[in-house]
C-alpha positions in Angstrom: -90.7 -82.2 -25.1 -90.2 -82.9 -28.8 -89.9 -86.4 -30.1 -89.2 -87.5 -33.6 -87.6 -90.3 -35.5 -87.9 -92.8 -38.3 -87.7 -96.5 -39.0 -86.5 -98.5 -42.0 -87.5 -102.1 -42.6 -84.4 -103.8 -44.2 -86.5 -106.6 -45.6 -89.1 -104.5 -47.4 -87.4 -101.1 -47.6 -90.6 -99.6 -46.1 -90.2 -96.5 -43.9 -92.1 -94.8 -41.1 -91.6 -91.5 -39.4 -93.1 -89.7 -36.5 -92.9 -86.2 -35.0 -94.7 -85.0 -31.9 -94.6 -82.5 -29.2 -95.6 -82.9 -25.6 -96.1 -80.4 -22.8 -95.8 -81.2 -19.1 -95.9 -84.9 -19.9 -99.1 -84.7 -22.0 -99.6 -84.8 -25.8 -99.6 -81.4 -27.4 -99.1 -81.6 -31.2 -98.4 -84.3 -33.7 -97.5 -84.4 -37.4 -98.9 -86.6 -40.2 -96.3 -86.6 -43.0 -98.8 -88.2 -45.5 -101.3 -85.3 -45.2 -98.8 -82.6 -44.3 -100.9 -81.6 -41.3 -100.4 -81.1 -37.6 -103.0 -82.3 -35.1 -103.6 -80.3 -31.9 -104.2 -82.7 -29.0 -105.4 -79.9 -26.8 -107.1 -76.5 -27.6 -104.0 -74.6 -26.5 -102.0 -76.2 -29.4 -104.3 -74.8 -32.2 -102.2 -71.6 -32.5 -99.0 -73.7 -32.9 -100.7 -76.0 -35.4 -101.8 -73.2 -37.6 -98.4 -71.5 -37.5 -96.5 -74.7 -38.3 -98.9 -75.4 -41.3 -98.4 -72.0 -42.8 -94.6 -71.4 -42.2 -93.2 -74.4 -44.2 -92.7 -76.7 -41.2 -94.9 -79.4 -42.9 -92.7 -79.7 -45.9 -89.5 -79.5 -43.9 -90.5 -82.3 -41.6 -91.8 -84.5 -44.4 -88.5 -84.2 -46.2 -86.5 -84.8 -43.0 -88.5 -87.9 -42.0 -88.5 -89.4 -45.5 -85.0 -88.6 -46.6 -82.4 -87.3 -44.1 -83.5 -89.4 -41.2 -83.6 -92.6 -43.3 -80.2 -91.9 -44.7 -78.8 -91.9 -41.2 -80.1 -95.4 -40.8 -78.5 -96.8 -43.9 
């Protein structure tokens, strides 16, 4: 399962975004857009973490969560 989204506070214009994977109902991988890193929740996710951090996924998801996703909310 993949879950991602963003929030916009109309009062303060502050934003938040999240992106995470689950497998079989359990946490698998999550993304921190401030550090551009993925966190493996289980040892089996380390390979996916390394691949995502080297293939440009970090920059893509940071841009999506901070820009495109927020634009949809406005």
